[in-house]
N, C-alpha and C positions, 0 to 999 in steps of 0.2 A: 504492500500500498503507501508505503515512503516513499519507493521509488516513481511510482505513478505520477504524487504529487508533486514531489521534485520538479519530472518533468513537464508537469503541467504548470509550474511556478515560468519555467525556464523560457518557456512559450509563451508564457504572460508576458514576462524581463523584455525577450526578442520582439514581439509584437510593439512595445510599449515604444520599444527604441527605433522600430520602423515608421512607428505613427509620426512621434514628433521630429524625425526628418525630414519625413515625407512632405509634414503639413507646413515647414520652414520654406523647403523646395517649390512647392508650391504656390506660398504667401509672397515667395520673392519673385516667381517668374511675370513674364508678362502679360498685360489679359488679352482675351480673345482665344482663337484655335488656330491650325492650320486647316487646309485644305490645298490637297495634293490633286495634279494635275496633268494627263501626259501626251504633249502634243508631237506629231513627226519624231516619236521616240527620246524626247526629251522630258524631265521631269519638271514641273512648271510648280513653284509655291507660292498659296497667296494664306493673307493674313487676314481671317477673316473675324469681326469685330461685332456684336451684337447691336443690332439698331441702324447699323451702315449698311454699305453694296450689299447686296444679295452676294458677290461671289465673291469676297474681299481684294483685296489689295495686293499687288504683285511682289511679292518679295524679291528683288534683281541675286540674280546667281554671284557678286561681291559681298551679301548679307549672308554668310554661313550660320553665322550663331544665334540669329530668333526663329528658325527653321527649327532647331536642335534644341533652343529653350521651351517651342511650343512643341515640339514631339513629346521630350518629359515631361512635361506639365499635363498632359492627355495621359500618358504613361501612370504620372505620380496616382494622379487623380484617380486612377482603376486601382491601383495598392493600396490606397488610404479606404477607399470604400471595401475592398477584400479585407482587409485587417481587422477595419472597426465591425465588418460583419466577424469575421472570426475570431476577436476579443467578444461581441456581447456574445458568443454561446457558450 
């Protein structure tokens, strides 16, 4: 029994660390979301903001950082949702 309890406590601690790290990353991330499009074999990135243009604003290839941050934000939001669900059960 104590082995299971220790494992559960370790898992709870691990999930809480994940939650605190991802919450900070989501808070520091730029607003909006990322939309991908493929034209003539090339990937194009668009920065979509709620309430603005429907398709979003084109992100030039020179700006490599913004698409990466927006993609990481989307991933972090999914991780947050799953970790909170797992911690609640």
